[in-house]
Structure formats: C-alpha cells, structure tokens
N, C-alpha and C positions, 0 to 999 in steps of 0.2 A: 346284690343286683341279680334279678331273676329274669332271664329272657323269655319271650314268647316262643311258641313252637317255631322251629326253623331259623332261629336267631341265636347267636352265641355271644356271650359276654366277651368284650375285648379289653377295655380299660376305663379308668376314671380320669376326669380332668376337672380342674378348678382354677379359677383366675388368680386367687391370692393365697391358697392354702395347699398343703400337701397331704396326700392320703397316707395313712399308716396301717399296715407296715409298708405297702407300696401300691402304686396305681394299677397294677395288674391283678391284684387279689380281688375276688368277688366281694368278700366281707372286709370292709375297711372302716377306719375311724377318721373323722376330720375334727380337729380341735379348732373351733372357729373363734376368732378374735374380733371380727367385724363381718358384715354381710358379704356374701360370695355367691357365685354361680357354680354349682357342682353338677356335672353331667356324667351319666353312665353311658358308655359307647358300646354298641352292639354291631356285629357284622352278620351278614347272611351266611347260613350254612352253605357250603358248596354243593351244587347239584351233582350227585354221583349215583350211578346205577351199576350194580354188579349182578351179572347173570352167570350162574355156574355153567360149566360145560359138560358136567356129568353128575349123576347121583346113583345110589344103589338102594332101591326100595326093597331090601331083604329083611327088614325088621331086626337088624343087629344093633340098632341104636347109633350107627355112624352114617351120616349122609343119607338118611332114609327118605328125605323129602327134597323136592326141588322148590326153591324159594328165591325170588328176585329180592335183592336188598339194596339199600342206598339211603341217601339223605335228600331232604327237601323235595320229595316226590309228592306231587299233587294227587291225593287219593281219588279225586273226582275225574281225573284225566289219565287213567291207567287202563290199558287193555293189552292182555297177553293171550296169544293163541299158540298152541303147540300142535304140530301136524306130523302125521306119519309120512312115509316115503311116497304114498299115493295122494297126499294133500288132504287127507281126512283129518278134521280137527279132533284130537284125542283129549285135549284139555283147553279150557278157555276160562279166563277170569278178568273181572274188572276191579278186583280187590287186591291191592299190593301186599296184603298180609296173608292172602290165601296160598297155601302150599299145595303142590301137586304130589300125590303119593304114588303116582304111576298107574292109577286106575284109568280105565277107558271111559271118558265122558261122565265121570262121577259115579259109575256103576260098580258092580262087583267083579267085573273082568279086569285083569291087569294086562298092560301092554307087554310085548316081548322085548327082550334085550336087543336093542338096535339103536341107530342114530335117528333122532327126531329133529325137525327144524322148528324154529320159533320166529314169531313176529311180535315185537313189543312196541307199543306206543306209550310213552311216558312224558310227563311235563313237569318242569320245576315249578314250585309255587311262586317263583319270582319271574317266570317267563310267560309269554303270551301263547306261544305255539308249542305243541308237543314235538318230541324227537322220536324217530323210528329206529329201532335196533333189530337186526336179524342175525341169526346164527344157528348153531346146532347143539343138541344135547344128547349125550350118550347115556342110555339106561343100561346099567351094569348090575347084575345080581351075583 
C-alpha cells in the first residue's frame, strides 16, 4: 500500500480473510478461498509546523540556515516574513522549502546578530483557512 502525499498507511481490513504477516504491515499477502473485500486504510498526516527560535549562519555546517519544517503544509498557502527591530522585512518567502541564510533581502549583505521577529501564515492541505504564527528568531554567529 502506497499512500498519496500527506496520507500515511494505517492498516488493512478484509471481510473474510486475514492479512499475513499482520494487518499493520504495508506489504501483506491474502490467501483467498472465495471472494472478499480488501481495503487499505490511510490516515491524514497531522498538520505540524516547527519554527526554530535561533540559527547560526557562520558556515560551520551546524544550523547555518533558518528553515520552517512540518507536515501537510500546503505549499500554495505559505507566507513567511522576517523583520528587524524597526519592522523592515529582511527576508520573505512563499516557498516552504526556501531557507534563510541570514542575508538581507536576498542580497550580499548579511544581517547582524540580534533578535528578529517573524510572521508566518501556513495552511494544512486538509483545512480551508490558514493559521498565523508569530515569534522571534535569534541570529547567533
């Protein structure tokens, strides 16, 4: 059983036969002695959003980028803005896979070590309306 994006395999069910080795395995065998209805059950991935509270863009290979991660995030309904203490947008993205390297508005200048605020609007692929998240990010070199 192979789920579509944002769905996870849960179990098999059948009216008259048992799955081998068990109904929780993705790959099973049914030994059929007569007709039956066999169903693969899937569940929605839970909608999760993880926003780091700091990162260190010092090119040491450890936490060098800021990246929002999660499950079941609708890529067409994602909007992230990161602002400095004066409210100027230093990074903005509508791509949930885009990482911030600490540069100012995509240029060659890098922001200083301090706390930045963010506003994130993200929607689950299973929901109608987006949710809004706010918080702060500490840039540490």
